[in-house]
N, C-alpha and C positions, 0 to 999 in steps of 0.2 A: 956244734954251735946250738942246736935246738935245746938239747939239755941244758945249756947255760941258761937259755931264755926261761925254761920252765922252772928252773930253780931260783930265778933271780927274785930280787925282792919287788918287782914291779908287781906281783899278784898280791902283796901284803894290802889288806883292806883297813889299815889303821891311818891312812893318809887323812889330813884335814879337808873337810868338805866345805867348800866356799858356799856362802849364801847365793842363791840365784840372782843373776844380774840381767836387766833389760837389755835386749840387742836391738839396735836401731834397724828398722826396715828401710833399706836401700832402694827400694822399688822392685817388688817381685823377688825379695830376699826371704821371706818368711818361712820357706822350706828349709833354705841353707841355715837359718837361724835355729830352727828345731832341731836340725842336725848337730849343729855346732853345741847347742845345750845338752844334747844326749852324750856327745863325745867328752864334755866337760866332766860328766858324772860317771864315765866308763873308767874306773880307777886304774885296772891294769894297764889300758892303753895309756892314759894319762902319766901315770908314775912312768911308764916305759921312756916316753917322748920328753919329760921334762927330767930325766936322769942324764939327758945328753948322749945316751947311747946311739940314738940317730945321727945326730950332728957330727959325730966323731967319724961315722962311716960315709956321710953324704958327700957325694963328688960334685955336686951343683948347688949349693946353699942358695944361691940368689934366684934359682928357677925352681926351687922344690916347694911343693905344696905342704909336705910334712913339715919341712921348717918353717913356713909361715903359720902353720897350725900350732907349732911351739910357742910362736911369737904371741899368738891369739889367746893361747893358754895362759901365758905369764901376765898378758894385760887383764885377762878375765880374772885371775886370782888377786891382782892388785886393785881392782875396780870396787868401791865401797858399795854396800847395799844401798839401793834407792838411786843409784847413778845409772845411766846407760852407757854402753860400749857399742861402739860401731865396727862391725866386721869389715870394713872397706878394703883393707889390705888383704885379707884372706879372699875375700870375693873377687878382687882383682887377679889373685894368683891361679884361681881356678878358671877363668875366662879364656 
């Protein structure tokens, strides 16, 4: 299985890179916002999760932080430059 992951297209660096989007501070969430911004631009990780490989294996999608991260990534990629995105559902999932 590890060989499949290493050979997968997740590591291709030709993905479209989104313009940075501002994240709303929900009160003491600036560190979480910084981490989320870093994760958005970690292309192998983002490519893996957006490929739905995780969702196909996830046994509890309603209580899964990674599934919530996927939802966040999709929202982030749809957000227009100059708009703000609230990470409220992700923050709620990790509490």
